[in-house]
C-alpha positions as CSV (number, residue, x, y, z in Angstrom):
1,M,0.0,0.0,0.0
2,A,2.2,2.8,-1.3
3,V,1.8,6.2,0.3
4,Q,2.0,9.4,-1.7
5,D,0.4,12.9,-1.5
6,S,-2.6,13.6,-3.7
7,D,-0.8,16.5,-5.5
8,E,2.0,14.2,-6.7
9,K,1.2,11.8,-9.6
10,L,4.3,9.8,-9.5
11,W,6.9,9.1,-6.9
12,L,10.1,7.2,-7.6
13,S,11.8,5.5,-4.6
14,V,15.4,6.3,-4.2
15,S,18.1,4.9,-1.9
16,E,18.4,6.9,1.4
17,K,21.2,5.6,3.6
18,L,22.5,6.8,7.0
19,E,26.0,5.5,7.1
20,Q,27.0,6.2,10.8
21,D,30.7,6.1,10.1
22,E,30.4,8.8,7.4
23,A,27.9,10.7,9.5
24,L,30.6,11.5,12.0
25,D,32.5,13.5,9.5
26,R,31.4,17.2,9.1
27,A,32.2,19.2,6.0
28,F,35.0,21.7,6.6
29,Y,34.7,25.0,4.7
30,A,37.5,27.5,3.9
31,T,37.9,30.4,1.6
32,G,39.0,29.3,-1.9
33,V,38.0,25.7,-1.4
34,L,35.9,24.3,-4.3
35,L,32.7,22.6,-3.3
36,A,31.3,19.6,-5.1
37,E,28.2,17.4,-4.8
38,D,29.8,15.1,-2.2
39,D,30.4,18.1,0.1
40,F,26.7,19.0,0.3
41,N,25.8,15.3,0.7
42,A,28.2,15.0,3.5
43,E,26.6,18.0,5.2
44,Q,23.2,16.5,5.0
45,R,24.4,13.0,6.1
46,Y,26.0,14.6,9.2
47,H,23.0,16.4,10.4
48,R,20.5,13.6,9.5
49,G,22.7,11.0,11.0
50,R,23.3,12.8,14.3
51,L,19.5,13.5,14.6
52,A,18.7,9.9,13.8
53,R,21.2,8.6,16.4
54,A,19.8,10.9,19.1
55,L,16.2,9.9,18.4
56,A,17.0,6.2,18.3
57,Y,18.9,6.2,21.7
58,L,17.0,8.9,23.6
59,H,13.5,8.0,22.6
60,G,13.7,4.6,20.9
61,T,11.8,3.1,18.1
62,G,8.0,3.1,18.1
63,T,4.8,5.1,17.6
64,V,5.1,8.7,18.8
65,A,1.5,9.8,17.8
66,G,-1.4,8.4,15.9
67,L,-1.1,5.5,13.4
68,E,-4.0,3.5,14.9
69,V,-5.1,0.7,12.6
70,E,-8.9,0.3,12.4
71,Y,-11.4,-2.0,10.7
72,Q,-14.5,-0.9,8.9
73,P,-17.1,-3.6,8.0
74,K,-18.9,-3.6,4.7
75,T,-22.2,-1.7,4.8
76,P,-24.9,-1.6,2.2
77,A,-26.5,1.6,0.9
78,A,-29.3,2.8,3.1
79,G,-31.2,6.0,3.7
80,G,-29.5,7.9,1.0
81,N,-26.1,7.0,2.2
82,P,-23.8,5.1,-0.2
83,A,-22.5,1.6,0.3
84,K,-19.1,1.3,2.0
85,D,-16.5,-1.3,1.2
86,E,-14.8,-3.4,3.9
87,M,-11.7,-1.3,4.9
88,I,-8.5,-1.5,6.9
89,S,-7.5,2.1,7.6
90,I,-4.3,3.5,9.1
91,K,-4.7,6.9,10.8
92,P,-2.2,9.7,10.3
93,G,0.7,9.9,12.7
94,L,4.4,9.8,13.5
95,A,6.8,7.1,14.4
96,I,10.6,6.6,14.8
97,D,12.1,3.7,13.0
98,R,14.9,1.4,14.2
99,V,17.7,3.6,12.8
100,G,16.1,6.8,14.3
101,R,14.4,8.3,11.2
102,L,11.1,10.1,11.6
103,V,8.4,8.3,9.6
104,E,5.4,10.5,9.1
105,L,2.0,9.5,7.6
106,R,0.3,12.8,6.9
107,T,-3.1,11.5,5.7
108,E,-5.2,8.5,6.4
109,R,-4.5,5.4,4.3
110,C,-7.2,2.9,3.5
111,L,-7.0,-0.6,2.1
112,R,-10.1,-2.4,0.6
113,L,-9.8,-5.7,2.5
114,E,-11.9,-7.8,0.3
115,R,-10.0,-6.7,-2.8
116,W,-6.6,-7.3,-1.1
117,Y,-7.7,-10.7,0.1
118,E,-8.7,-11.8,-3.4
119,S,-5.4,-10.5,-4.8
120,Q,-3.3,-12.8,-2.6
121,K,-2.2,-16.2,-3.8
122,P,-4.3,-19.0,-2.4
123,D,-1.3,-21.0,-1.1
124,Q,0.0,-17.9,0.7
125,L,-3.3,-17.4,2.5
126,V,-3.6,-21.1,3.3
127,S,-0.1,-20.9,4.9
128,A,-1.1,-17.9,6.9
129,R,-4.3,-19.4,8.2
130,H,-4.1,-20.8,11.7
131,A,-6.6,-22.9,13.6
132,G,-7.4,-21.7,17.1
133,F,-5.2,-18.6,16.9
134,T,-5.2,-16.4,20.0
135,I,-5.1,-12.6,19.6
136,K,-5.7,-9.8,22.1
137,S,-8.7,-7.5,21.7
138,Y,-8.7,-4.1,23.5
139,D,-11.8,-2.2,24.4
140,K,-11.3,1.5,23.4
141,T,-13.5,2.8,26.2
142,T,-12.5,0.7,29.2
143,C,-9.1,-0.5,27.9
144,A,-10.2,-4.0,29.0
145,V,-8.1,-6.8,27.4
146,T,-9.8,-9.9,26.0
147,E,-8.0,-12.9,24.5
148,V,-10.0,-14.2,21.5
149,T,-9.3,-17.6,20.0
150,Q,-10.5,-17.9,16.4
151,D,-9.6,-19.7,13.2
152,G,-8.3,-17.2,10.6
153,V,-5.6,-15.6,8.5
154,V,-3.0,-13.7,10.4
155,V,-1.6,-10.5,9.0
156,D,0.9,-7.9,10.4
157,V,0.9,-4.3,9.4
158,F,4.3,-2.5,9.1
159,L,5.3,1.1,8.4
160,N,8.6,1.9,6.8
161,F,10.5,5.0,5.7
162,E,10.5,5.8,2.0
163,A,12.4,8.7,0.3
164,C,10.8,9.7,-3.0
165,E,11.9,11.9,-5.9
166,R,9.8,15.0,-6.3
167,G,10.0,17.1,-9.5
168,K,12.9,17.3,-12.0
169,T,15.5,19.9,-12.7
170,P,18.1,20.2,-15.5
171,A,21.6,18.9,-14.6
172,F,24.9,18.0,-16.2
173,A,24.8,14.7,-18.0
174,Q,26.0,11.7,-16.0
175,G,27.4,8.9,-18.1
176,P,27.0,8.1,-21.8
177,F,23.2,7.6,-21.7
178,D,22.2,11.1,-20.5
179,A,23.8,13.2,-23.3
180,L,20.6,15.1,-24.1
181,N,17.9,16.5,-21.7
182,A,19.8,15.3,-18.6
183,V,17.7,15.9,-15.4
184,Q,17.9,15.1,-11.7
185,P,15.3,15.2,-8.9
186,N,14.5,18.7,-7.8
187,R,13.7,17.5,-4.2
188,L,13.5,14.4,-2.1
189,R,10.5,14.0,0.2
190,D,10.5,11.9,3.3
191,G,7.5,9.6,2.8
192,A,6.2,6.3,4.2
193,D,5.1,2.9,2.9
194,V,2.5,0.6,4.6
195,N,2.8,-3.1,4.1
196,M,0.5,-6.0,5.0
197,V,2.6,-9.1,5.7
198,L,1.1,-12.6,5.9
199,R,2.4,-14.6,8.9
200,K,3.0,-18.3,8.3
201,E,4.5,-19.1,11.7
202,A,2.2,-20.9,14.2
203,T,3.1,-18.3,16.8
204,P,4.5,-15.3,15.1
205,P,6.6,-13.1,17.5
206,L,5.5,-9.7,18.6
207,P,7.9,-6.7,19.2
208,K,10.0,-7.1,22.3
209,D,10.8,-4.1,24.4
210,L,14.6,-4.2,25.3
211,W,13.9,-2.3,28.5
212,P,13.0,-4.7,31.3
213,D,10.2,-4.2,33.8
214,L,11.8,-2.9,37.0
215,E,8.5,-2.2,38.8
216,S,8.8,-5.5,40.8
217,I,12.0,-4.3,42.5
218,A,10.8,-2.7,45.7
219,D,14.2,-1.3,46.9
220,P,14.7,2.1,45.2
221,V,18.5,1.8,45.4
222,A,18.4,-1.7,43.8
223,R,16.0,-0.5,41.1
224,K,18.2,2.4,40.2
225,C,21.3,0.1,40.1
226,S,19.4,-2.3,37.8
227,L,18.4,0.5,35.5
228,Q,22.0,1.7,35.2
229,Q,23.1,-1.8,34.4
230,V,20.6,-1.9,31.6
231,I,22.0,1.4,30.3
232,F,25.5,0.0,30.4
233,S,24.4,-2.8,28.0
234,A,22.1,-0.7,25.8
235,W,24.8,0.1,23.2
236,D,23.9,-1.7,19.9
237,H,27.2,-2.8,18.3
238,N,25.3,-4.0,15.2
239,S,24.2,-0.4,14.5
240,N,27.8,0.5,13.7
241,E,28.4,-2.5,11.5
242,D,25.5,-1.9,9.2
243,P,23.1,0.9,10.4
244,Q,21.0,0.8,7.2
245,N,20.4,-3.0,7.5
246,P,20.4,-3.9,11.2
247,Q,19.7,-7.4,12.4
248,P,16.0,-8.0,12.0
249,P,14.0,-8.3,15.2
250,G,11.8,-11.3,15.9
251,E,8.6,-9.7,14.6
252,H,10.0,-9.2,11.1
253,V,9.7,-11.8,8.3
254,K,13.0,-12.8,6.7
255,G,13.7,-10.7,3.6
256,T,11.6,-7.7,4.6
257,D,12.8,-4.2,5.5
258,A,14.5,-4.7,9.0
259,T,14.0,-1.0,9.8
260,A,10.2,-1.2,9.4
261,I,8.0,-0.4,12.4
262,F,5.4,-2.9,13.5
263,L,2.0,-1.3,13.9
264,A,-0.7,-3.9,14.4
265,R,-1.7,-7.6,14.1
266,I,-4.9,-8.5,12.3
267,L,-6.8,-11.7,12.5
268,I,-9.2,-12.3,9.6
269,P,-11.6,-15.1,10.5
270,A,-11.5,-17.8,7.8
271,A,-12.5,-21.5,7.4
272,P,-10.4,-24.0,5.5
273,P,-10.5,-23.7,1.7
274,P,-13.3,-25.7,0.0
275,A,-10.9,-27.4,-2.3
276,N,-7.2,-27.5,-3.1
277,G,-5.9,-24.4,-4.9
278,E,-8.6,-22.2,-3.4
279,R,-8.4,-19.5,-0.8
280,P,-9.6,-20.0,2.8
281,T,-13.3,-19.1,3.1
282,R,-13.9,-15.8,4.9
283,L,-16.1,-15.9,7.9
284,F,-18.4,-13.1,9.1
285,P,-20.6,-12.4,12.1
286,P,-22.6,-14.1,13.5
287,A,-20.8,-17.2,12.4
288,S,-17.6,-15.9,13.9
289,S,-16.1,-12.8,15.4
290,A,-15.4,-9.8,13.2
291,V,-11.9,-8.9,12.0
292,I,-9.8,-8.3,15.1
293,I,-7.0,-5.8,15.3
294,D,-4.3,-5.7,18.1
295,N,-2.9,-2.2,18.1
296,H,-1.3,-2.4,21.6
297,S,1.4,-4.9,21.0
298,R,3.5,-2.4,19.1
299,L,6.3,-0.4,20.7
300,F,5.6,3.2,21.7
301,A,8.0,6.1,22.0
302,Y,6.6,8.0,25.0
303,T,7.0,11.7,25.4
304,A,8.3,13.3,28.6
305,R,4.9,14.8,29.3
306,A,3.2,11.5,28.8
307,L,5.5,9.8,31.3
308,A,5.0,12.7,33.7
309,K,1.3,12.1,33.7
310,R,1.8,8.4,34.1
311,I,3.6,8.9,37.4
312,G,1.2,11.6,38.6
313,L,3.3,14.8,38.0
């Protein structure tokens, strides 16, 4: 589910890397020194890389605001109101990815669930269908948690950073194939991409918070010491080896973007396929529960004011 603004007809994805070793080098300017493309790129890499490092370590990866995933059932036309398709929607919001980049979804994104389901290969859906799968359901009003066990197809929703070309501007030709009408992107826009990933594992992992729960330690001195010990071991050596492609966490499927942010888990109730080579049969209320979405198993990047309210300040 590619994301783009309504005023832009075409976006072309480009490579946007944050090499942390190069990001430590600042451009040095002096009178009479000739500047080239790599000097300006180095300037951008330094500021973007330092900001990303600060966000990743001071705030951590996760949802900062918004980005709630919701389900809208199919409704027929009635009382002058048009019919509505079955939808999965992702609300606008902001998150920090695993390398510290800000990932912003500025408008709501919707996916027609029925059309998406029919577009998937039958064998892929069969592999992602699990009998007696347990998922957590949260009540928005009371925040009560209910564990629901249902046969169905399991799908995870991920959000990842995407830099896209915007506009064209004349430039000097690069190589033998751009001799005439050579152009380069006029701007790069920080965008986002939303992906629905089928989960074939019997018990697909959920995001794991690297910070342990210290609330059970009653002694304040021991709790402080335990927290400091966690800080001592918080440095991620892998981030220096390959910051653009860190080791994928457990909730990621092999071969997918390891920097993507987990948003939600969806359970689509479904019965076994009626025959070989066909898709699992969708189930709807009252024969089963409705589509269930677990929004709360994601990681959150809490603001200082949110934490202050949490402890009663």
